[in-house]
Every structure is written in structure tokens, then in C-alpha cells.
C-alpha positions in Angstrom: 118.3 143.4 103.2 115.4 143.7 100.7 112.3 143.0 102.7 110.5 141.6 99.7 113.1 138.8 99.6 112.7 137.9 103.3 111.3 134.4 103.7 108.5 133.5 106.2 107.0 130.3 107.3 103.4 129.3 106.5 102.0 126.3 108.2 99.5 124.3 106.2 97.7 121.2 107.2 96.9 118.6 104.5 95.8 115.0 104.6 98.4 112.3 104.6 97.2 111.2 101.2 97.8 114.7 99.9 101.3 114.8 101.4 102.1 111.5 99.8 101.0 112.7 96.4 102.9 116.0 96.7 106.0 114.1 97.8 105.8 111.8 94.7 105.6 114.9 92.5 108.5 116.6 94.3 110.6 113.4 94.0 109.7 113.2 90.3 111.0 116.8 90.0 114.1 116.0 92.1 113.1 118.6 94.7 112.5 118.7 98.4 108.8 118.8 99.2 109.0 122.3 100.6 110.8 123.6 97.5 108.2 121.9 95.2 105.3 123.4 97.1 106.8 126.9 97.1 107.5 126.8 93.4 104.0 125.5 92.6 102.5 128.3 94.7 104.6 130.9 92.9 103.4 129.5 89.6 99.8 129.6 90.8 100.2 133.3 91.8 101.7 134.2 88.5 98.8 132.5 86.6 96.1 134.2 88.7 97.7 137.6 88.2 97.8 137.2 84.4 94.3 135.8 84.2 
């Protein structure tokens, strides 16, 4: 198994308001909250690497 593809868990605490807003965005994108957050983090990393 390619170790770069192995998934790990990251625990992040956010306010309830933040979770509600993230959930609204995930729902709008027809994604589970965890998938939405993962994809947004990956986009953020890509932008930071390019910038």
C-alpha cells in the first residue's frame, strides 16, 4: 500500500456556529461534512503551494 495514500484522523475543535456554517456549505455541495472539509483543506494547500 502506498503510504502517501494512507488516511489519518485529525481532530479539530470549532464553535457550533462554525460547524453549522460548514454543514450548510457541505449540504449545498451535496457532500458529507468531513468530505467537504477535506476537499477545502486540499484546495487550501494547493493554493498556498502555488502562491
